[in-house]
C-alpha positions as CSV (number, residue, x, y, z in Angstrom):
1,X,-17.7,4.5,1.8
2,X,-17.2,2.6,4.8
3,X,-14.0,4.7,6.0
4,X,-16.7,7.8,5.9
5,X,-19.1,5.9,7.9
6,X,-16.6,4.5,10.3
7,X,-14.5,8.2,10.7
8,X,-17.9,9.9,11.1
9,X,-18.1,13.9,10.2
10,X,-14.9,14.9,11.7
11,X,-13.1,13.6,8.7
12,X,-13.0,14.2,5.4
13,X,-12.9,11.2,3.5
14,X,-11.5,11.0,-0.3
15,X,-11.4,8.5,-3.0
16,X,-8.8,8.7,-6.3
17,X,-7.4,7.0,-8.6
18,X,-3.9,5.8,-7.8
19,X,-2.7,5.3,-11.6
20,X,-3.1,8.6,-12.6
21,X,-1.7,12.1,-11.3
22,X,-3.7,13.1,-8.3
23,X,-5.9,15.8,-9.1
24,X,-5.2,18.5,-6.1
25,X,-2.9,21.3,-5.4
26,X,0.4,21.2,-3.5
27,X,0.5,21.0,0.2
28,X,-3.1,20.4,0.3
29,X,-3.4,17.4,2.8
30,X,-2.3,16.8,6.5
31,X,-2.7,12.6,6.1
32,X,-2.7,10.2,3.6
33,X,-3.7,7.0,4.3
34,X,-3.5,4.1,1.1
35,X,-4.5,0.9,3.5
36,X,-4.0,-2.5,1.1
37,X,-3.3,-0.6,-2.0
38,X,0.2,0.0,-3.0
39,X,1.0,-3.3,-4.4
40,X,-2.0,-3.3,-6.8
41,X,-0.3,0.0,-8.8
42,X,1.6,-0.5,-11.5
43,X,3.7,2.5,-10.9
44,X,4.1,2.5,-6.9
45,X,6.9,4.9,-7.3
46,X,4.7,7.7,-9.0
47,X,2.1,7.3,-6.5
48,X,4.4,7.9,-3.9
49,X,5.7,10.6,-5.3
50,X,2.3,12.2,-5.7
51,X,1.8,11.4,-2.0
52,X,4.6,13.5,-1.1
53,X,3.6,16.4,-3.6
54,X,0.0,17.2,-2.1
55,X,1.1,17.0,1.7
56,X,1.7,19.9,3.7
57,X,5.2,20.0,5.1
58,X,5.5,17.7,8.3
59,X,2.4,15.6,6.8
60,X,2.2,12.2,7.5
61,X,1.4,9.1,5.1
62,X,-0.1,5.5,6.4
63,X,0.8,3.0,4.1
64,X,-0.3,-0.8,4.2
65,X,0.7,-3.7,1.9
66,X,0.4,-7.3,2.0
67,X,3.0,-9.1,4.1
68,X,6.1,-9.4,1.2
69,X,7.1,-12.7,3.1
70,X,3.8,-14.6,2.7
71,X,3.7,-13.9,-1.0
72,X,7.4,-15.4,-1.7
73,X,6.6,-18.4,0.6
74,X,3.2,-18.9,-0.9
75,X,4.5,-17.9,-4.6
76,X,8.2,-19.2,-4.3
77,X,11.1,-17.7,-6.5
78,X,13.0,-15.2,-5.0
79,X,12.2,-12.8,-2.6
80,X,14.1,-10.4,-4.1
81,X,12.6,-10.1,-7.5
82,X,10.2,-7.8,-8.7
83,X,7.5,-10.0,-10.1
84,X,3.8,-9.4,-11.4
85,X,1.5,-12.0,-10.2
86,X,-1.9,-13.1,-10.4
87,X,-4.2,-14.4,-7.7
88,X,-7.8,-15.8,-8.2
89,X,-10.5,-14.0,-5.8
90,X,-13.7,-15.5,-5.3
91,X,-17.3,-13.8,-4.4
92,X,-20.4,-14.7,-5.1
93,X,-19.7,-18.0,-6.8
94,X,-17.6,-15.8,-9.5
95,X,-14.1,-16.2,-10.1
96,X,-11.8,-12.8,-10.1
97,X,-8.4,-12.7,-11.2
98,X,-6.4,-10.0,-9.1
99,X,-3.0,-8.6,-10.8
100,X,-0.6,-7.2,-8.0
101,X,3.2,-6.9,-7.6
102,X,5.6,-8.8,-5.4
103,X,8.5,-7.1,-4.3
104,X,10.6,-7.0,-1.2
105,X,10.2,-4.5,1.3
106,X,13.0,-2.5,0.4
107,X,11.9,-1.9,-3.0
108,X,8.8,0.1,-1.2
109,X,10.9,1.8,1.1
110,X,13.7,2.8,-1.2
111,X,10.5,4.4,-3.3
112,X,8.9,6.1,-0.3
113,X,12.5,7.6,0.3
114,X,13.3,8.7,-3.2
115,X,9.6,10.4,-3.2
116,X,10.8,12.6,-0.4
117,X,9.5,10.3,2.7
118,X,11.5,9.6,5.7
119,X,9.9,6.4,7.1
120,X,9.5,7.1,10.7
121,X,8.6,3.5,12.0
122,X,7.3,-0.1,10.8
123,X,4.5,-2.1,12.4
124,X,4.3,-5.9,11.6
125,X,2.7,-8.8,12.8
126,X,3.8,-12.2,13.2
127,X,3.1,-14.5,9.9
128,X,0.5,-17.3,10.8
129,X,0.9,-20.5,9.3
130,X,-2.1,-20.2,7.8
131,X,-1.0,-17.3,5.4
132,X,1.2,-19.6,4.0
133,X,-1.3,-21.8,2.9
134,X,-3.2,-19.3,0.9
135,X,-5.6,-18.1,4.3
136,X,-5.8,-14.5,5.2
137,X,-3.0,-12.0,4.3
138,X,-1.8,-10.0,7.1
139,X,-0.8,-6.4,6.6
140,X,2.3,-4.7,6.9
141,X,2.0,-1.3,7.4
142,X,4.5,1.8,7.9
143,X,4.3,5.3,9.0
144,X,6.2,7.9,6.7
145,X,6.4,11.4,7.1
146,X,7.2,14.4,4.7
147,X,10.6,15.4,4.7
């Protein structure tokens, strides 16, 4: 796993299927990092509730998602709709359909709050013009704390 190699022996990195209940005890972790994954899950609210369940009191979750404005500008429609989308990704000469959920940032924030998190901050890069035309997708991250 890339994360294990980057972090070294000082950190334990675990991988889990977020479409299923997590197989960990309540209050087992200090930190959850969910990088550019949440928008691929069919039930983001359930995943956030599970994150909250397995975090210790005062534990933190760092969650990033693709930039919601970039998808809206690229795909059209209403920014405020919650829509399942499919993009075609190419790798090694093969094309793969990638399903994801496009939703306004308020939906993800509401889901985090409903799960019991307190959002302490946001970080967002400006939206480069190339993102609108289908280039690199920037991430949007937030740091949420277990209440």
